[in-house]
C-alpha positions as a Python dict, from the first residue, in 0.01 Angstrom:
ca = {
    (1, 'M'): (0, 0, 0),
    (2, 'A'): (133, -196, 336),
    (3, 'L'): (471, -315, 302),
    (4, 'F'): (595, -559, 528),
    (5, 'G'): (375, -894, 663),
    (6, 'T'): (506, -1101, 963),
    (7, 'D'): (836, -1182, 768),
    (8, 'G'): (943, -921, 525),
    (9, 'V'): (711, -848, 214),
    (10, 'R'): (527, -1074, 16),
    (11, 'G'): (290, -1086, -268),
    (12, 'L'): (197, -1210, -639),
    (13, 'A'): (527, -1160, -855),
    (14, 'G'): (432, -906, -1104),
    (15, 'G'): (168, -794, -901),
    (16, 'K'): (250, -643, -567),
    (17, 'L'): (604, -711, -600),
    (18, 'N'): (605, -615, -989),
    (19, 'A'): (946, -444, -1109),
    (20, 'L'): (868, -72, -994),
    (21, 'N'): (791, -133, -674),
    (22, 'V'): (1033, -388, -580),
    (23, 'M'): (1292, -75, -721),
    (24, 'R'): (1144, 174, -517),
    (25, 'L'): (1152, -83, -205),
    (26, 'A'): (1527, -150, -255),
    (27, 'L'): (1536, 256, -301),
    (28, 'S'): (1410, 298, 48),
    (29, 'V'): (1621, -7, 260),
    (30, 'G'): (1919, 220, 94),
    (31, 'I'): (1846, 499, 173),
    (32, 'H'): (1780, 335, 532),
    (33, 'L'): (2134, 174, 548),
    (34, 'K'): (2268, 413, 439),
    (35, 'K'): (2322, 645, 752),
    (36, 'T'): (2473, 292, 918),
    (37, 'S'): (2681, 126, 657),
    (38, 'K'): (3043, 77, 745),
    (39, 'Y'): (3149, -133, 423),
    (40, 'N'): (2896, -2, 174),
    (41, 'K'): (2841, -396, 49),
    (42, 'I'): (2527, -551, 44),
    (43, 'L'): (2406, -953, -37),
    (44, 'V'): (2185, -1058, -233),
    (45, 'G'): (2004, -1484, -242),
    (46, 'K'): (1745, -1597, -401),
    (47, 'D'): (1527, -1917, -388),
    (48, 'T'): (1415, -2116, -720),
    (49, 'R'): (1121, -1905, -897),
    (50, 'K'): (1153, -1755, -1174),
    (51, 'S'): (982, -1455, -1077),
    (52, 'G'): (1350, -1354, -865),
    (53, 'Y'): (1500, -1310, -1151),
    (54, 'M'): (1276, -957, -1234),
    (55, 'I'): (1334, -918, -872),
    (56, 'E'): (1644, -973, -854),
    (57, 'N'): (1708, -694, -1124),
    (58, 'A'): (1467, -461, -967),
    (59, 'L'): (1697, -471, -620),
    (60, 'V'): (2020, -417, -764),
    (61, 'S'): (1876, -158, -962),
    (62, 'G'): (1771, 35, -691),
    (63, 'L'): (2032, -14, -440),
    (64, 'T'): (2287, 66, -645),
    (65, 'A'): (2114, 343, -775),
    (66, 'V'): (2176, 463, -386),
    (67, 'G'): (2497, 409, -390),
    (68, 'F'): (2523, 30, -249),
    (69, 'D'): (2768, -251, -411),
    (70, 'V'): (2552, -577, -488),
    (71, 'V'): (2697, -863, -416),
    (72, 'Q'): (2487, -1172, -586),
    (73, 'I'): (2497, -1512, -463),
    (74, 'G'): (2204, -1710, -656),
    (75, 'P'): (1969, -1970, -517),
    (76, 'M'): (2098, -2032, -162),
    (77, 'P'): (1834, -2119, 170),
    (78, 'T'): (1734, -1823, 355),
    (79, 'P'): (1957, -1907, 689),
    (80, 'A'): (2264, -1920, 433),
    (81, 'I'): (2159, -1535, 365),
    (82, 'A'): (2164, -1492, 740),
    (83, 'F'): (2528, -1643, 758),
    (84, 'I'): (2707, -1515, 461),
    (85, 'T'): (2567, -1149, 544),
    (86, 'E'): (2822, -1164, 852),
    (87, 'N'): (3081, -1402, 711),
    (88, 'M'): (3149, -1172, 485),
    (89, 'R'): (3079, -815, 640),
    (90, 'C'): (2815, -749, 400),
    (91, 'D'): (2562, -432, 561),
    (92, 'A'): (2275, -654, 504),
    (93, 'G'): (2178, -932, 339),
    (94, 'I'): (1823, -989, 104),
    (95, 'M'): (1680, -1281, 74),
    (96, 'I'): (1422, -1337, -263),
    (97, 'T'): (1117, -1576, -147),
    (98, 'A'): (812, -1664, -82),
    (99, 'S'): (941, -1900, 165),
    (100, 'H'): (598, -2189, 143),
    (101, 'N'): (395, -2042, -137),
    (102, 'P'): (356, -2133, -442),
    (103, 'Y'): (559, -2041, -763),
    (104, 'Y'): (355, -1762, -864),
    (105, 'D'): (374, -1548, -530),
    (106, 'N'): (742, -1402, -415),
    (107, 'G'): (862, -1221, -136),
    (108, 'I'): (1197, -1007, 21),
    (109, 'K'): (1320, -1120, 329),
    (110, 'F'): (1605, -857, 521),
    (111, 'F'): (1885, -883, 739),
    (112, 'G'): (2092, -683, 930),
    (113, 'S'): (2486, -658, 944),
    (114, 'L'): (2478, -966, 1181),
    (115, 'G'): (2284, -1196, 987),
    (116, 'N'): (1961, -1121, 1232),
    (117, 'K'): (1580, -1003, 1055),
    (118, 'L'): (1549, -607, 1109),
    (119, 'G'): (1315, -472, 1347),
    (120, 'K'): (1029, -366, 1345),
    (121, 'E'): (1144, 26, 1397),
    (122, 'S'): (1361, -6, 1083),
    (123, 'E'): (1046, -171, 864),
    (124, 'E'): (825, 148, 979),
    (125, 'E'): (1124, 325, 880),
    (126, 'I'): (1146, 149, 549),
    (127, 'E'): (814, 234, 496),
    (128, 'K'): (767, 608, 557),
    (129, 'I'): (1086, 651, 293),
    (130, 'Y'): (885, 424, 45),
    (131, 'N'): (568, 645, 67),
    (132, 'S'): (804, 970, 47),
    (133, 'K'): (847, 1098, -320),
    (134, 'S'): (1096, 1375, -180),
    (135, 'I'): (1323, 1178, -7),
    (136, 'I'): (1335, 900, -255),
    (137, 'D'): (1391, 1172, -546),
    (138, 'N'): (1691, 1353, -353),
    (139, 'A'): (1889, 1010, -322),
    (140, 'F'): (2035, 897, -596),
    (141, 'V'): (2384, 951, -649),
    (142, 'T'): (2626, 990, -961),
    (143, 'K'): (2892, 973, -1145),
    (144, 'K'): (3154, 767, -922),
    (145, 'E'): (2921, 790, -617),
    (146, 'I'): (2639, 480, -850),
    (147, 'G'): (2752, 123, -697),
    (148, 'R'): (2811, -170, -875),
    (149, 'S'): (2711, -530, -858),
    (150, 'H'): (2883, -822, -896),
    (151, 'R'): (2807, -1265, -920),
    (152, 'I'): (2992, -1491, -719),
    (153, 'D'): (2911, -1875, -751),
    (154, 'D'): (3150, -2039, -471),
    (155, 'V'): (3020, -1921, -157),
    (156, 'I'): (2778, -2216, -140),
    (157, 'G'): (3108, -2348, -19),
    (158, 'R'): (3120, -2157, 286),
    (159, 'Y'): (2806, -2238, 401),
    (160, 'I'): (2788, -2613, 383),
    (161, 'V'): (3108, -2613, 650),
    (162, 'H'): (2923, -2394, 844),
    (163, 'I'): (2631, -2621, 870),
    (164, 'K'): (2846, -2958, 902),
    (165, 'N'): (3039, -2800, 1247),
    (166, 'S'): (2714, -2740, 1379),
    (167, 'F'): (2721, -3156, 1355),
    (168, 'P'): (2880, -3328, 1690),
    (169, 'N'): (3233, -3470, 1572),
    (170, 'K'): (3171, -3772, 1774),
    (171, 'Y'): (2899, -3850, 1571),
    (172, 'S'): (2851, -3993, 1204),
    (173, 'L'): (2570, -4037, 937),
    (174, 'Y'): (2711, -4348, 806),
    (175, 'G'): (2474, -4670, 801),
    (176, 'K'): (2164, -4421, 790),
    (177, 'R'): (1961, -4450, 550),
    (178, 'I'): (1801, -4103, 473),
    (179, 'V'): (1520, -3990, 288),
    (180, 'V'): (1535, -3560, 160),
    (181, 'D'): (1259, -3402, -2),
    (182, 'C'): (1387, -3035, -116),
    (183, 'A'): (1078, -2907, -225),
    (184, 'N'): (1225, -2813, -591),
    (185, 'G'): (1365, -2506, -365),
    (186, 'A'): (1677, -2341, -203),
    (187, 'S'): (1781, -2611, -58),
    (188, 'Y'): (1857, -2841, -361),
    (189, 'I'): (2233, -2850, -410),
    (190, 'V'): (2326, -2795, -34),
    (191, 'A'): (2069, -3049, 169),
    (192, 'P'): (2204, -3351, -30),
    (193, 'T'): (2574, -3240, -41),
    (194, 'V'): (2545, -3180, 342),
    (195, 'L'): (2394, -3542, 469),
    (196, 'E'): (2657, -3733, 167),
    (197, 'E'): (2926, -3579, 272),
    (198, 'L'): (2843, -3670, 684),
    (199, 'G'): (2813, -4029, 542),
    (200, 'A'): (2450, -4108, 527),
    (201, 'E'): (2317, -4309, 227),
    (202, 'V'): (2101, -4034, 80),
    (203, 'I'): (1784, -4082, -141),
    (204, 'V'): (1670, -3756, -280),
    (205, 'L'): (1356, -3647, -401),
    (206, 'S'): (1190, -3272, -546),
    (207, 'N'): (1589, -3155, -638),
    (208, 'N'): (1464, -3045, -996),
    (209, 'P'): (1397, -2676, -974),
    (210, 'N'): (1244, -2559, -1288),
    (211, 'G'): (1137, -2177, -1181),
    (212, 'Y'): (743, -2319, -1148),
    (213, 'N'): (785, -2656, -937),
    (214, 'I'): (875, -2519, -616),
    (215, 'N'): (664, -2613, -314),
    (216, 'T'): (424, -2834, -603),
    (217, 'N'): (287, -3126, -398),
    (218, 'C'): (611, -3126, -265),
    (219, 'G'): (879, -3089, 65),
    (220, 'A'): (721, -2951, 425),
    (221, 'M'): (389, -2871, 295),
    (222, 'H'): (355, -3178, 146),
    (223, 'P'): (495, -3472, 371),
    (224, 'E'): (260, -3763, 228),
    (225, 'V'): (504, -3781, -18),
    (226, 'L'): (809, -3814, 176),
    (227, 'S'): (623, -4066, 371),
    (228, 'Q'): (537, -4283, 103),
    (229, 'K'): (929, -4302, 12),
    (230, 'V'): (1054, -4353, 286),
    (231, 'I'): (841, -4669, 362),
    (232, 'E'): (901, -4767, 36),
    (233, 'T'): (1267, -4774, 100),
    (234, 'R'): (1330, -4858, 418),
    (235, 'A'): (1481, -4586, 523),
    (236, 'D'): (1564, -4471, 897),
    (237, 'I'): (1460, -4116, 866),
    (238, 'G'): (1290, -3886, 608),
    (239, 'I'): (1316, -3515, 642),
    (240, 'A'): (1133, -3242, 449),
    (241, 'L'): (1231, -2846, 372),
    (242, 'D'): (1053, -2575, 212),
    (243, 'G'): (1109, -2345, -64),
    (244, 'D'): (1327, -2125, 102),
    (245, 'A'): (1506, -2426, 327),
    (246, 'D'): (1444, -2258, 650),
    (247, 'R'): (1139, -2498, 790),
    (248, 'I'): (1173, -2858, 811),
    (249, 'V'): (903, -3170, 864),
    (250, 'I'): (1038, -3496, 965),
    (251, 'V'): (910, -3841, 907),
    (252, 'D'): (1019, -4148, 1125),
    (253, 'E'): (1070, -4462, 976),
    (254, 'K'): (683, -4578, 1005),
    (255, 'G'): (564, -4267, 773),
    (256, 'E'): (453, -4075, 1035),
    (257, 'V'): (485, -3715, 1054),
    (258, 'V'): (647, -3606, 1387),
    (259, 'D'): (457, -3380, 1541),
    (260, 'G'): (644, -2996, 1568),
    (261, 'D'): (590, -2972, 1942),
    (262, 'K'): (718, -3306, 1979),
    (263, 'L'): (1009, -3241, 1779),
    (264, 'I'): (1123, -2953, 1977),
    (265, 'G'): (1072, -3095, 2323),
    (266, 'A'): (1284, -3363, 2217),
    (267, 'L'): (1592, -3155, 2081),
    (268, 'A'): (1552, -2950, 2404),
    (269, 'I'): (1615, -3282, 2604),
    (270, 'H'): (1906, -3304, 2346),
    (271, 'L'): (2038, -2955, 2382),
    (272, 'K'): (1989, -3035, 2798),
    (273, 'N'): (2186, -3381, 2813),
    (274, 'E'): (2450, -3201, 2661),
    (275, 'K'): (2475, -2958, 2880),
    (276, 'K'): (2435, -2661, 2591),
    (277, 'L'): (2075, -2548, 2663),
    (278, 'A'): (2134, -2168, 2771),
    (279, 'N'): (1931, -2097, 3129),
    (280, 'D'): (1726, -2458, 3084),
    (281, 'K'): (1468, -2187, 2890),
    (282, 'V'): (1288, -2261, 2541),
    (283, 'V'): (1077, -2025, 2320),
    (284, 'A'): (835, -2162, 2141),
    (285, 'T'): (516, -1951, 2017),
    (286, 'V'): (147, -1892, 2143),
    (287, 'M'): (-20, -2141, 1924),
    (288, 'S'): (228, -2482, 2046),
    (289, 'N'): (69, -2727, 2267),
    (290, 'Q'): (24, -2693, 2668),
    (291, 'A'): (175, -3035, 2687),
    (292, 'L'): (488, -2946, 2568),
    (293, 'E'): (503, -2717, 2815),
    (294, 'D'): (474, -2949, 3081),
    (295, 'Y'): (671, -3250, 2930),
    (296, 'L'): (960, -2982, 2954),
    (297, 'A'): (873, -2904, 3353),
    (298, 'S'): (895, -3198, 3420),
    (299, 'H'): (1270, -3219, 3299),
    (300, 'G'): (1343, -2907, 3486),
    (301, 'I'): (1266, -2643, 3138),
    (302, 'T'): (1093, -2366, 3127),
    (303, 'L'): (901, -2288, 2826),
    (304, 'E'): (890, -1919, 2749),
    (305, 'R'): (641, -1829, 2474),
    (306, 'S'): (657, -1537, 2216),
    (307, 'D'): (404, -1410, 1880),
    (308, 'V'): (390, -1618, 1609),
    (309, 'G'): (675, -1569, 1384),
    (310, 'D'): (1066, -1684, 1398),
    (311, 'K'): (1136, -1368, 1449),
    (312, 'H'): (961, -1314, 1749),
    (313, 'V'): (1095, -1602, 1868),
    (314, 'L'): (1461, -1498, 1847),
    (315, 'E'): (1370, -1183, 2023),
    (316, 'V'): (1215, -1373, 2351),
    (317, 'M'): (1495, -1616, 2304),
    (318, 'K'): (1726, -1289, 2326),
    (319, 'K'): (1527, -1151, 2618),
    (320, 'V'): (1514, -1450, 2832),
    (321, 'G'): (1900, -1573, 2745),
    (322, 'S'): (1794, -1905, 2601),
    (323, 'N'): (1974, -2042, 2283),
    (324, 'F'): (1655, -2253, 2141),
    (325, 'G'): (1296, -2226, 2026),
    (326, 'G'): (1078, -2266, 1732),
    (327, 'E'): (728, -2351, 1626),
    (328, 'Q'): (576, -2624, 1581),
    (329, 'S'): (506, -2510, 1217),
    (330, 'G'): (906, -2644, 1174),
    (331, 'H'): (1127, -2302, 1204),
    (332, 'V'): (1347, -2454, 1479),
    (333, 'I'): (1606, -2211, 1591),
    (334, 'F'): (1953, -2289, 1718),
    (335, 'S'): (2124, -1928, 1797),
    (336, 'D'): (2444, -2130, 1852),
    (337, 'Y'): (2483, -2177, 1510),
    (338, 'A'): (2198, -1977, 1313),
    (339, 'K'): (2026, -1643, 1337),
    (340, 'T'): (1680, -1810, 1188),
    (341, 'G'): (1489, -2107, 1119),
    (342, 'D'): (1772, -2347, 956),
    (343, 'G'): (1563, -2665, 852),
    (344, 'L'): (1978, -2883, 811),
    (345, 'V'): (2085, -2784, 1102),
    (346, 'S'): (1763, -2880, 1286),
    (347, 'A'): (1800, -3204, 1083),
    (348, 'L'): (2168, -3265, 1186),
    (349, 'Q'): (2039, -3177, 1558),
    (350, 'A'): (1755, -3451, 1533),
    (351, 'F'): (2006, -3702, 1404),
    (352, 'A'): (2267, -3662, 1703),
    (353, 'Y'): (1971, -3698, 1930),
    (354, 'M'): (1847, -4037, 1800),
    (355, 'I'): (2213, -4158, 1753),
    (356, 'E'): (2280, -4045, 2154),
    (357, 'T'): (1952, -4243, 2240),
    (358, 'N'): (2025, -4535, 1991),
    (359, 'K'): (1698, -4497, 1951),
    (360, 'T'): (1471, -4525, 1590),
    (361, 'A'): (1294, -4208, 1471),
    (362, 'S'): (941, -4298, 1608),
    (363, 'D'): (1081, -4391, 1944),
    (364, 'A'): (1323, -4043, 1967),
    (365, 'F'): (1022, -3850, 1901),
    (366, 'D'): (680, -3987, 2043),
    (367, 'I'): (770, -3864, 2376),
    (368, 'F'): (455, -3751, 2494),
    (369, 'E'): (54, -3705, 2394),
    (370, 'L'): (-36, -3358, 2267),
    (371, 'Y'): (-346, -3253, 2470),
    (372, 'P'): (-657, -3217, 2253),
    (373, 'Q'): (-696, -2904, 2055),
    (374, 'E'): (-991, -2745, 1840),
    (375, 'Q'): (-931, -2449, 1541),
    (376, 'A'): (-1178, -2219, 1385),
    (377, 'N'): (-1144, -1963, 1121),
    (378, 'I'): (-1475, -1678, 1129),
    (379, 'K'): (-1549, -1512, 795),
    (380, 'I'): (-1645, -1150, 973),
    (381, 'S'): (-1692, -814, 845),
    (382, 'H'): (-1539, -549, 1026),
    (383, 'K'): (-1189, -587, 1317),
    (384, 'L'): (-1336, -484, 1610),
    (385, 'P'): (-1103, -454, 1948),
    (386, 'I'): (-1172, -833, 2066),
    (387, 'E'): (-1133, -616, 2420),
    (388, 'E'): (-1341, -411, 2340),
    (389, 'I'): (-1660, -692, 2252),
    (390, 'Q'): (-1907, -654, 2476),
    (391, 'G'): (-1880, -992, 2720),
    (392, 'V'): (-1549, -1107, 2561),
    (393, 'K'): (-1376, -1094, 2927),
    (394, 'E'): (-1624, -1310, 3031),
    (395, 'L'): (-1649, -1547, 2770),
    (396, 'F'): (-1249, -1588, 2832),
    (397, 'E'): (-1306, -1633, 3215),
    (398, 'E'): (-1493, -1913, 3136),
    (399, 'I'): (-1310, -2105, 2880),
    (400, 'E'): (-1023, -2046, 3169),
    (401, 'S'): (-1246, -2198, 3456),
    (402, 'K'): (-1277, -2532, 3253),
    (403, 'G'): (-919, -2554, 3263),
    (404, 'M'): (-869, -2425, 2895),
    (405, 'R'): (-597, -2223, 2731),
    (406, 'H'): (-746, -2002, 2433),
    (407, 'L'): (-575, -1801, 2136),
    (408, 'V'): (-788, -1520, 1937),
    (409, 'R'): (-671, -1295, 1727),
    (410, 'Y'): (-725, -1185, 1366),
    (411, 'S'): (-534, -1242, 1042),
    (412, 'G'): (-328, -1017, 940),
    (413, 'T'): (-392, -1034, 554),
    (414, 'E'): (-765, -1151, 573),
    (415, 'N'): (-1106, -1090, 694),
    (416, 'L'): (-1058, -1370, 890),
    (417, 'M'): (-1099, -1456, 1348),
    (418, 'R'): (-853, -1721, 1398),
    (419, 'I'): (-946, -1927, 1741),
    (420, 'L'): (-782, -2202, 1888),
    (421, 'L'): (-889, -2427, 2198),
    (422, 'E'): (-712, -2625, 2372),
    (423, 'G'): (-771, -2846, 2669),
    (424, 'K'): (-699, -3220, 2770),
    (425, 'E'): (-1083, -3336, 2736),
    (426, 'Q'): (-1215, -3372, 2382),
    (427, 'H'): (-1608, -3335, 2450),
    (428, 'S'): (-1593, -3034, 2644),
    (429, 'L'): (-1385, -2861, 2429),
    (430, 'N'): (-1583, -2919, 2106),
    (431, 'I'): (-1847, -2793, 2346),
    (432, 'M'): (-1704, -2500, 2446),
    (433, 'M'): (-1594, -2371, 2083),
    (434, 'D'): (-1900, -2444, 1902),
    (435, 'K'): (-1998, -2138, 2218),
    (436, 'T'): (-1778, -1929, 2112),
    (437, 'V'): (-1748, -1957, 1778),
    (438, 'K'): (-2159, -1798, 1771),
    (439, 'F'): (-2032, -1585, 2029),
    (440, 'F'): (-1790, -1412, 1781),
    (441, 'K'): (-2028, -1481, 1470),
    (442, 'K'): (-2266, -1243, 1681),
    (443, 'A'): (-2043, -1017, 1726),
    (444, 'L'): (-1836, -944, 1420),
    (445, 'V'): (-2038, -1059, 1097),
}
């Protein structure tokens, strides 16, 4: 069974993620981490899915069976796990979440002792151990070496203080009316508390999790609910988080959803104005609109691109010496404050930018026009290496000769080819997309 995807392990709770598989995964992770362990302690948090109880207990059983002590902290945002892992001197942090997926899915994300997501080499090593019966059979400990677990309920305060410290002391949210949609997820306590303590009038949506309603018609996946409430209450701004709060969608005072690339552009300018943008570089993925790159360039900022996934964004940030990057989907990383996407940190920086410029949300974030993009998914029968498809080089050269940008890749989980074309003129883009789809259908279907 293939374990790791683009962001940890994810699947149907009780299916791919049943108790036996999760316990075996915990054993494998524990065996891997024992080689470099300093504290013999692993942190475990979760979102609000009912299946989190099953998965948490299976993880604890596996980790203690190979000698680790486990600290359980209950429902907390994913970025909080990254922060608290380092803050509490743990060898690793584990977050039980399927992020924006429906309640019946679940997943497991892994962080190293410094709060960074485990790299590909670690994932490959864990998968090897998982598939080796002999390694696992020889790893169980006995007597006094068996680990213990205990629950701590007050670590939420550490994270709240940390989040508030990311907001400039010279600013206040007093007089701001903010709607926050917690997606019935891991931020249902943290998000309203932070905003209220900074002085905002807060209107809260979807903060009554019952184990089944996470992401259901709410949160970042359904910003239309937030839009309606912003208009109804005449709020200054609305923010929607996803189930584990590492992602944000912003709605302006007119009820319009702010495009993710425009948000990244505005926040980059904010950092540069504050003289806090390292090396004048921003990292975004290959999916981000070319208009973002052109806009940043006009302000003396270089855009570097990464593969899709906030883990890959962070890798490129480290490589080029940047402290800011993100995905158009709403995963935004301020590495001065977080080791992963953090919806609340991003929200506070957005509020700071509005206060700094004395602008409404609609004026602050509608800063450039996006270039037209067309996307298509093709169901395919086989995944031939794209560069080996006869005629593909010539097709890409034709696309580029028309001043268009292309991204063609296979889905990592389905028999799909995903095609993205971008250009400055819609009609020509439509014609080229039609030709591209026909080409790949003929080659792969």
